[in-house]
NUNUTOR-339605 format. One line per 5 residues: number of its first residue (from 1); their letters; for each residue x, y negated, z negated of N, C-alpha, C. Coordinates in nm, 3 decimals. Example, Ala and Ser with C-alpha at 12.3 -4.5 7.8 and 13.67 -1.06 7.14 Angstrom:
1	as	1.319:0.569:-0.780:1.230:0.450:-0.780:1.320:0.330:-0.780; 1.285:0.225:-0.708:1.367:0.106:-0.714:1.290:-0.003:-0.787
# end
This chain:
1	xxxxx	13.263:-9.988:-8.222:13.271:-9.924:-8.351:13.309:-10.028:-8.456; 13.234:-10.029:-8.565:13.264:-10.119:-8.675:13.307:-10.030:-8.792; 13.439:-10.029:-8.818:13.497:-9.937:-8.914:13.621:-9.999:-8.974; 13.625:-10.008:-9.106:13.741:-10.068:-9.172:13.845:-9.966:-9.216; 13.811:-9.838:-9.212:13.904:-9.734:-9.255:13.979:-9.681:-9.132
6	xxxxx	14.110:-9.703:-9.128:14.190:-9.664:-9.011:14.184:-9.514:-8.986; 14.180:-9.434:-9.092:14.173:-9.289:-9.074:14.041:-9.247:-9.010; 13.930:-9.306:-9.057:13.799:-9.274:-8.999:13.790:-9.323:-8.855; 13.849:-9.438:-8.828:13.854:-9.490:-8.691:13.926:-9.391:-8.600; 14.045:-9.348:-8.642:14.123:-9.255:-8.562:14.050:-9.122:-8.542
11	xxxxx	13.989:-9.071:-8.648:13.915:-8.945:-8.636:13.797:-8.958:-8.540; 13.728:-9.071:-8.546:13.614:-9.091:-8.457:13.659:-9.099:-8.312; 13.764:-9.173:-8.286:13.815:-9.185:-8.150:13.864:-9.049:-8.100; 13.937:-8.976:-8.184:13.983:-8.841:-8.145:13.866:-8.749:-8.115; 13.762:-8.756:-8.199:13.645:-8.669:-8.179:13.573:-8.705:-8.050
16	xxxxx	13.562:-8.833:-8.018:13.497:-8.873:-7.893:13.578:-8.823:-7.773; 13.708:-8.843:-7.778:13.793:-8.797:-7.667:13.790:-8.645:-7.655; 13.793:-8.576:-7.768:13.788:-8.430:-7.768:13.660:-8.379:-7.702; 13.554:-8.458:-7.713:13.425:-8.420:-7.655:13.402:-8.487:-7.519; 13.511:-8.536:-7.459:13.510:-8.591:-7.323:13.420:-8.713:-7.306
21	xxxxx	13.409:-8.793:-7.413:13.336:-8.920:-7.405:13.441:-9.025:-7.369; 13.430:-9.080:-7.250:13.534:-9.167:-7.197:13.499:-9.316:-7.201; 13.390:-9.351:-7.266:13.351:-9.493:-7.273:13.461:-9.574:-7.341; 13.473:-9.699:-7.300:13.567:-9.789:-7.368:13.519:-9.809:-7.511; 13.612:-9.807:-7.604:13.578:-9.826:-7.745:13.644:-9.954:-7.794
26	xxxxx	13.562:-10.042:-7.849:13.611:-10.165:-7.910:13.590:-10.149:-8.059; 13.694:-10.176:-8.136:13.687:-10.157:-8.281:13.693:-10.293:-8.352; 13.596:-10.314:-8.440:13.597:-10.430:-8.529:13.618:-10.375:-8.670; 13.709:-10.434:-8.744:13.744:-10.379:-8.875:13.674:-10.445:-8.993; 13.585:-10.540:-8.963:13.499:-10.594:-9.067:13.372:-10.648:-9.001
31	xxxxx	13.271:-10.672:-9.082:13.142:-10.714:-9.028:13.144:-10.850:-8.962; 13.226:-10.942:-9.011:13.232:-11.076:-8.951:13.291:-11.068:-8.810; 13.397:-10.990:-8.792:13.456:-10.973:-8.659:13.356:-10.906:-8.566; 13.285:-10.807:-8.618:13.184:-10.738:-8.535:13.079:-10.835:-8.485; 13.028:-10.920:-8.572:12.925:-11.016:-8.532:12.981:-11.116:-8.431
36	xxxxx	13.103:-11.162:-8.453:13.164:-11.253:-8.356:13.178:-11.185:-8.220; 13.219:-11.060:-8.217:13.232:-10.988:-8.090:13.095:-10.969:-8.025; 13.000:-10.919:-8.102:12.869:-10.887:-8.046:12.796:-11.012:-7.995; 12.816:-11.125:-8.060:12.749:-11.249:-8.020:12.839:-11.342:-7.939; 12.959:-11.294:-7.901:13.054:-11.370:-7.819:13.078:-11.510:-7.876
41	xxxxx	13.126:-11.511:-7.999:13.155:-11.639:-8.064:13.290:-11.629:-8.135; 13.337:-11.739:-8.192:13.466:-11.738:-8.261:13.577:-11.698:-8.166; 13.664:-11.607:-8.209:13.776:-11.565:-8.124:13.731:-11.491:-7.999; 13.603:-11.452:-7.994:13.550:-11.381:-7.877:13.457:-11.470:-7.794; 13.467:-11.600:-7.812:13.379:-11.692:-7.740:13.393:-11.679:-7.588
46	xxxxx	13.506:-11.632:-7.541:13.526:-11.615:-7.397:13.479:-11.480:-7.346; 13.433:-11.393:-7.434:13.382:-11.263:-7.390:13.250:-11.285:-7.316; 13.234:-11.217:-7.206:13.112:-11.230:-7.128:13.000:-11.152:-7.198; 12.902:-11.222:-7.258:12.796:-11.153:-7.332:12.702:-11.073:-7.242; 12.712:-11.095:-7.110:12.625:-11.018:-7.021:12.680:-10.878:-6.994
51	xxxxx	12.805:-10.852:-7.038:12.860:-10.718:-7.023:12.784:-10.627:-7.118; 12.723:-10.526:-7.060:12.633:-10.438:-7.132:12.708:-10.350:-7.232; 12.660:-10.347:-7.355:12.713:-10.257:-7.458:12.620:-10.137:-7.469; 12.677:-10.018:-7.485:12.598:-9.895:-7.489:12.553:-9.856:-7.628; 12.636:-9.884:-7.728:12.612:-9.829:-7.862:12.700:-9.900:-7.963
56	xxxxx	12.647:-9.916:-8.084:12.728:-9.963:-8.196:12.732:-9.850:-8.299; 12.853:-9.805:-8.331:12.874:-9.713:-8.443:12.909:-9.801:-8.562; 12.827:-9.798:-8.664:12.835:-9.896:-8.771:12.856:-9.831:-8.907; 12.968:-9.862:-8.969:12.990:-9.823:-9.108:12.914:-9.922:-9.195; 12.885:-9.885:-9.318:12.810:-9.975:-9.406:12.899:-10.053:-9.502
61	xxxxx	12.996:-9.987:-9.559:13.082:-10.051:-9.659:13.197:-10.121:-9.589; 13.173:-10.248:-9.556:13.270:-10.326:-9.478:13.310:-10.451:-9.553; 13.432:-10.501:-9.527:13.470:-10.629:-9.584:13.398:-10.745:-9.515; 13.391:-10.857:-9.582:13.334:-10.984:-9.534:13.183:-10.979:-9.517; 13.132:-10.899:-9.425:12.988:-10.885:-9.404:12.959:-10.735:-9.400
66	xxxxx	12.869:-10.688:-9.488:12.845:-10.543:-9.490:12.763:-10.498:-9.369; 12.763:-10.367:-9.347:12.699:-10.311:-9.230:12.550:-10.337:-9.222; 12.482:-10.338:-9.335:12.338:-10.365:-9.332:12.308:-10.508:-9.285; 12.393:-10.602:-9.324:12.375:-10.740:-9.277:12.407:-10.751:-9.128; 12.507:-10.678:-9.081:12.536:-10.674:-8.937:12.412:-10.624:-8.863
71	xxxxx	12.354:-10.515:-8.912:12.235:-10.458:-8.849:12.119:-10.557:-8.851; 12.099:-10.624:-8.964:11.990:-10.722:-8.976:12.006:-10.831:-8.869; 12.127:-10.883:-8.854:12.148:-10.989:-8.756:12.132:-10.939:-8.613; 12.175:-10.817:-8.585:12.156:-10.762:-8.451:12.008:-10.753:-8.416; 11.928:-10.707:-8.510:11.785:-10.690:-8.484:11.710:-10.822:-8.477
76	xxxxx	11.761:-10.927:-8.540:11.695:-11.058:-8.537:11.726:-11.136:-8.409; 11.825:-11.093:-8.333:11.868:-11.165:-8.214:11.817:-11.094:-8.090; 11.729:-11.159:-8.010:11.668:-11.091:-7.895:11.765:-11.017:-7.801; 11.881:-11.073:-7.767:11.969:-11.000:-7.675:12.026:-10.869:-7.734; 12.030:-10.857:-7.866:12.086:-10.735:-7.926:11.980:-10.653:-8.001
81	xxxxx	11.857:-10.697:-7.998:11.751:-10.631:-8.076:11.730:-10.485:-8.039; 11.752:-10.450:-7.913:11.729:-10.310:-7.873:11.859:-10.233:-7.852; 11.972:-10.293:-7.883:12.101:-10.224:-7.872:12.103:-10.106:-7.970; 12.130:-9.984:-7.923:12.131:-9.871:-8.015:12.240:-9.887:-8.122; 12.200:-9.864:-8.246:12.293:-9.871:-8.359:12.284:-9.740:-8.435
86	xxxxx	12.398:-9.671:-8.444:12.407:-9.549:-8.522:12.492:-9.581:-8.644; 12.431:-9.568:-8.760:12.506:-9.585:-8.884:12.585:-9.457:-8.905; 12.716:-9.472:-8.914:12.808:-9.360:-8.934:12.887:-9.393:-9.059; 12.847:-9.335:-9.171:12.898:-9.379:-9.301:12.924:-9.263:-9.394; 13.005:-9.288:-9.493:13.027:-9.188:-9.598:12.936:-9.214:-9.718
91	xxxxx	12.856:-9.320:-9.711:12.766:-9.354:-9.821:12.664:-9.243:-9.845; 12.651:-9.204:-9.968:12.552:-9.104:-10.006:12.433:-9.168:-10.079; 12.429:-9.302:-10.077:12.322:-9.374:-10.147:12.193:-9.367:-10.066; 12.090:-9.313:-10.127:11.960:-9.299:-10.060:11.906:-9.436:-10.016; 11.932:-9.539:-10.096:11.883:-9.672:-10.061:11.946:-9.723:-9.932
96	xxxxx	12.072:-9.689:-9.907:12.135:-9.728:-9.780:12.064:-9.664:-9.662; 12.028:-9.538:-9.677:11.955:-9.466:-9.573:11.820:-9.533:-9.547; 11.746:-9.558:-9.652:11.613:-9.620:-9.640:11.623:-9.759:-9.578; 11.714:-9.840:-9.631:11.729:-9.977:-9.580:11.777:-9.977:-9.436; 11.870:-9.888:-9.403:11.919:-9.880:-9.265:11.806:-9.857:-9.166
101	xxxxx	11.719:-9.763:-9.197:11.606:-9.738:-9.106:11.505:-9.854:-9.106; 11.481:-9.913:-9.223:11.388:-10.028:-9.228:11.439:-10.145:-9.145; 11.571:-10.158:-9.136:11.629:-10.267:-9.059:11.641:-10.234:-8.910; 11.608:-10.112:-8.873:11.606:-10.079:-8.730:11.719:-9.993:-8.680; 11.789:-9.922:-8.768:11.891:-9.829:-8.720:11.825:-9.721:-8.636
106	xxxxx	11.894:-9.679:-8.531:11.842:-9.573:-8.447:11.874:-9.435:-8.503; 11.979:-9.428:-8.581:12.020:-9.300:-8.640:12.109:-9.329:-8.760; 12.113:-9.235:-8.853:12.194:-9.249:-8.973:12.266:-9.117:-8.992; 12.398:-9.120:-8.985:12.477:-8.997:-8.996:12.579:-9.015:-9.107; 12.577:-8.920:-9.199:12.680:-8.919:-9.304:12.802:-8.848:-9.250
111	xxxxx	12.917:-8.910:-9.267:13.042:-8.854:-9.215:13.075:-8.725:-9.291; 13.088:-8.614:-9.219:13.136:-8.493:-9.284:13.283:-8.509:-9.320; 13.325:-8.444:-9.426:13.464:-8.452:-9.470:13.554:-8.368:-9.379; 13.507:-8.255:-9.335:13.583:-8.162:-9.252:13.593:-8.215:-9.108; 13.714:-8.216:-9.049:13.732:-8.270:-8.915:13.651:-8.195:-8.811
116	xxxxx	13.644:-8.064:-8.821:13.570:-7.985:-8.721:13.422:-8.024:-8.723; 13.364:-8.034:-8.843:13.225:-8.075:-8.854:13.207:-8.218:-8.801; 13.301:-8.304:-8.835:13.296:-8.443:-8.792:13.305:-8.451:-8.640; 13.395:-8.373:-8.582:13.412:-8.372:-8.437:13.285:-8.327:-8.366; 13.222:-8.224:-8.420:13.096:-8.175:-8.361:12.989:-8.283:-8.371
121	xxxxx	12.976:-8.346:-8.489:12.874:-8.450:-8.508:12.897:-8.568:-8.414; 13.020:-8.614:-8.403:13.051:-8.728:-8.315:13.030:-8.688:-8.169; 13.067:-8.567:-8.134:13.046:-8.520:-7.997:12.898:-8.518:-7.961; 12.816:-8.470:-8.054:12.672:-8.466:-8.028:12.613:-8.606:-8.016; 12.655:-8.697:-8.105:12.601:-8.832:-8.096:12.652:-8.900:-7.970
126	xxxxx	12.776:-8.876:-7.932:12.829:-8.933:-7.808:12.755:-8.880:-7.687; 12.730:-8.751:-7.684:12.657:-8.692:-7.572:12.518:-8.753:-7.560; 12.448:-8.761:-7.672:12.312:-8.815:-7.667:12.311:-8.964:-7.632; 12.379:-9.047:-7.713:12.367:-9.192:-7.700:12.442:-9.248:-7.580; 12.552:-9.184:-7.540:12.632:-9.242:-7.433:12.615:-9.172:-7.298
131	xxxxx	12.557:-9.054:-7.297:12.540:-8.982:-7.171:12.393:-8.963:-7.138; 12.315:-8.910:-7.230:12.176:-8.876:-7.201:12.077:-8.991:-7.218; 12.095:-9.070:-7.320:12.002:-9.178:-7.350:12.005:-9.286:-7.243; 11.889:-9.337:-7.205:11.882:-9.445:-7.107:11.822:-9.569:-7.172; 11.881:-9.682:-7.142:11.834:-9.810:-7.194:11.815:-9.908:-7.080
136	xxxx	11.722:-10.001:-7.097:11.714:-10.108:-6.996:11.837:-10.197:-7.012; 11.898:-10.237:-6.903:12.018:-10.320:-6.911:11.988:-10.467:-6.933; 11.862:-10.504:-6.925:11.828:-10.645:-6.948:11.763:-10.667:-7.084; 11.761:-10.564:-7.168:11.697:-10.576:-7.299:11.787:-10.645:-7.398
# end
């Protein structure tokens, strides 16, 4: 999960747990940290890049490197090009939606303000992307 807002991070984690999604969650609080983690560089240079990642939940309005640039770099790099990326954002800008899909986002979800709605949305995306969806592990 790439999320700079601590409240949104906590709500997302609570919603995943509430919906019995038990996957390990790694949180990056800005786009630069996310890229370092995903590409196993910088402070994460010792991370084993062969460890399979299931999904990236990506906010757009991030410090240092914005979410659209994170997505662009993921899609340009063969080892991460097919990694599912769900944009989970409060942005209501139509251009963000259009650009996100043009850059290869798998899904774009606007964060509901109400926790119950948010919990349902996160539960559904967790069920689909982390339980039902199948990906090749060598992609």
